[in-house]
N, C-alpha and C positions, 0 to 999 in steps of 0.2 A: 532204314538208312537215315543218317543224320543229314539234315538239310544244310546247304551252304550258308544260310543265314545263321543257324545255330553255331556252326563251326567258326564263323567270323566273330561271333560274340566272345569266343574264347581266345582270340588272337592276342598274343603277347608282343608288345612293340619291340622288346629287346630281342626276341627270337626272330622276328621278321628282319630286323636290322642286321643280325648276324648272318642269316641265310642270304641276304642281299650283299653280304661282304661290304657293308657301309663303313667307310673310314671315319673314326671318331675325331680325327685331328681337326683343330680349329673350332671345336665346339665347347671350349671352356669359357664360360661367361666372365669377362673381365670385371674387376671391381677395385675401387680405391681402398675400401675397408670392408671388413666382415665382422658381423656380430652374431654370436651364438649364446643362447641362454637356455638353461634347463627348464623344461616343461614336462610335468608328469603326464603319463598316458591316462586315458586313450587320446590318440591324435585323430582329428578329423581331416578330411581332404584339404580344406583350408585350415592351416594350423592355428590361425587366430580365432577360429570358431570352436576350438577344443575346450572341454569343460574346465580344465585347469589353467587355461591361458589367462594370465593376469589382466584384470581390468585396467585399461589405459595403456597397456604395453604396445598395442598396434599403433596408436596415435603417437606414442613416444618414438617408435621406430620410424614412422613416417617423417616425423620432425627431423630426426637425425639424417635420414636419407635426403631430405630437401636441403639440409645444411651441407651436404656433400661429404659427410664423414663415414657414411655406411653405403655400400653398394649392394651388399648381400646380407640377408638375415635368415637364420634357420633356428629351429628349436633343437636342443640336445636332450636325448633321453637320459634321465638320471641313472647313475651307475653306483652299485653298492660300495665301490672303493673310492671313487672320485667325489661323490656327493656327500652333503652334510645335512642332517635333518634340520628343517626350519630355515635353511639358507638356500640361495640360488647361486650357482656358479655361472659366471659369464666370461666368455672369451671375446676379446676385441683385438683384431689385427688390422693394421693400416700400413699403407706404403709411405715411405719417406719421400721427400721431394727428390727428383732426379733419378738417375739409374740406381737400381737396387737388386739384391739377390733374394732377400727374404722379407716378409712382412714383419713389422715391429708388433710385439704382442704385449697386451696388458690383460691381466686376469683378476677378477674380483669375485669374492664369495660374500654376498650381502644377505642380510635378513630379507625374508620374502617381501616385507613391506617396503623395502628400499629398491627393488628392482626397477620400477618405473622411474623414480627420481634419478637413478644411476644412468639409465638410457637417455633421459632428458638432458642430463649433464653432459653427455657426449657432444651434443650440438653446441654446447657453450664453450668447448675447448678446455684447456688445462685448468683455468680458474674454476670452472664448474665442477671439475673432477676432484679438486683438492680436498673436499670434505669426505671423500670416499677412500682416502689413502689408507685408513686403518683397516679397510677390508681387502686391500690389494695383496695378492700373493705372488711370489716370484716363481714363475714357471717358464722362465726364459729359455731354460735348457731342455724343455720338453718338446717332443715332436708329437703332433696330434694328427691322427688319421680319422677323418669324418666319413663314415660310410652311410649312404642313403638307404634307410630301411623303411621308408614311408609308404607302406603298402596300401594305406587308405587313399593315397594320392594316385598311385599307379601300382597294379599288382606285381609288376616286375621288380619293384624295389623291395617288396617283402619277400617274394619267392627267391630272387637271386641275390639280393643285398644282404639279407640276414645271415646266410651261411658264411659269406665272406667276412662279415663283422665278427661272427662267432669264432672263426678260425684266427683272425688277427687279434681279437681281444684275449683269447685264452691261450693260444700257442705262443704268441710273441709279446704282447703287452704285459701279461702277467709276470713274466720273468725279467722285465726290464727295469724294475725299481722306479717306475713312473717316468723313466726317460722317454718311453713311448706310451702314449695313451690312445685308445681307440674308442670312438664314440659312435653311437647310432644317431643319425641326424635326419631332420625332415627334408623335404624336397629342396634341391638346389639346382635343378635343371638337368636335362639330358637323360631322362629315365629310359629312353630307348637304348641307351648304352649301359644299362644295368647289367651286372653290379658295378656301381661307380662310386668313386671316393675323391675327396680333396686331401692333399698332403700338405699340412701346415708345419712350419711357418713359411714354406716356399710358395704355397698357393698353386700347386700343380694338380690338374685333374687327370684321373685315370678312369677307364671304362672298359666294358666287355671283359672284365677280369676273369681269369681262369685260375683254378687251384695252384697249378705249377708256377704261376707268375707271382704269387704272393711273397714267397721267400726272397725272390730276386728283387722285388720292390722294397720290402722292409729292410733287408740286409744290404741292398745295393750290390748284389753279387752278379758278376759276369758283365758282358757288354750290354750297353743300353739298347743296342739293336734287337736284342731278344725281347724287349718290352715295347718296341716301336708301335706295334699294332694296337696296344692298349692305351696309348698316350693321347689324351684329349687336348691338352694345351696348358699354357701358363697364364694365370689370371693377370699377371703384370703387363701383358701386351694387349693393346686395345683392339686389335683387328684380327679377324679370322685368318686372313692370309699371312699376317705376321706370325701367328701361332703355328701355322703349317710350316713356315720356313724355319721357325725355331726348333721344331722337332728334328729336322734333318741336321741342324747344327748340334743339338743335344746328342744325337746318335754319333756324329763325327767326333765330338770333343770328349764324350764320356761323362762319367759322374762328376768330374771336376767342374764341368760346366755349371752345375747348380750353385757353385760358390762365386761365380763371376757376377759383378755388377752389370746390369743390362738395361738397355732401352731400345725401343723399336720405332720404325716409321715406315710408312708406305710412300715410296718416292713417286711412282707413276700409277695412280689408282685408275681403275676402270669402273665406270658407274654401274655396270652389270656384274661386277665381281667375277669376271671371266679371266682376268690376267692382271698381275701387278708386279712392280719392282719393289722389293722389300729390303730394308737395311736394318740390321741388328748390330748395335754398337756395344762394346763390352770393355771391362777393365778386370784384369786378373787379380787374385789376392796379392800378387807380388807387385802390382802397380803398372803392368804392361797394358797398353791399350790397343784396340783393333776393332775390326768390324767384319761382318759378313754381308754380302749382297746376294740376293736371290731373286730369281724369276719364278713366280708361282702362277700356274695356269690351270684351267679346267682340263680334266682328262676323261670326261664322260658324266653320266648320271646313273643313279640307282633309284629304285622305287622302295620307299620305306614307310614305316608307320610311326607317327609322332606320339600317339597315346594308345595304350592297350584298349581293345574293344572293337566294335563293328564299324570302324571308320575306313574310308577309302585310303588307299596308298597314295603317297605324295612323292613327287620327283624331286630329288635333291642333287646338286652338283657335287662331283668329286674332283679332287685337285692333285696335282703333282708339282714337285719342285724340279723344273727343267734345267736350272742352272744355279749353282751355289759356289761362290768364290770368297775366300778370305782375303781382305784388303786392309790397307792402312798400316800403321806402325807395327802391329802385331803379326803381320803377314809372315807365313812360313815358307 
């Protein structure tokens, strides 16, 4: 008979999370900017310790993070179609000041020797980037899905992430004439929700994805409510409870909601994060303004596993939106 200790060694955090019916809402890490650069495999648990990770890149990324221009960094797995021999493709997305709907994207394909200077230039602002203009490519019309397949960081990302990547890359991206690109990416958080991805340029996180959800996500077919349980949150909102409220608005408003300029605030915070009054303000593409006000509160707890392996389960709070009202000039 297999011992309990041996069984626990094989526990996959994503499986435990699913069995516990843990809600992924509110678990999308917010960021002001994202940077992704191609790094050839193999990938180590800590991506910066990988054999092909460029010397000096970790320090350059740290400098850009300290300057406040990057909140999240990942490696991108080179792709036979997207990549170019001897060059490194780099995606940089950042939020504009004030309410917004999508991150602004810049994309560079630089010689391998220029990747560290490019990232260093991000911390210097537009003046620093000016000398890299000849390497910039216009990919403003492209949608990028980043699927975490970083199995050396957590087994769930390889086991569950790669099949989702493979389906999206070959069934959907291949026929899109590069309007949709699908990337394998290193760890970006939340592997207990694997398979998980970020949808750019919006910056929306999805997790616990299942095969029948992929077409609805890619083609935006059907009501958003059918994807509600897979939605982790929008990186453009700074707080967990704001993200939870935004999901219910997204479900109510439908896919058109993704085009609205938005900003969020927590009106009555609770230091224990048990309850909060949240306000999400918006402007429609037609210029109409309005807001939603929501009450978000705890609805219980579940026991989940943060990392795959023989670790103890941990208790996490679950939430519900107990009141949601549309207010302001855009009220219906």
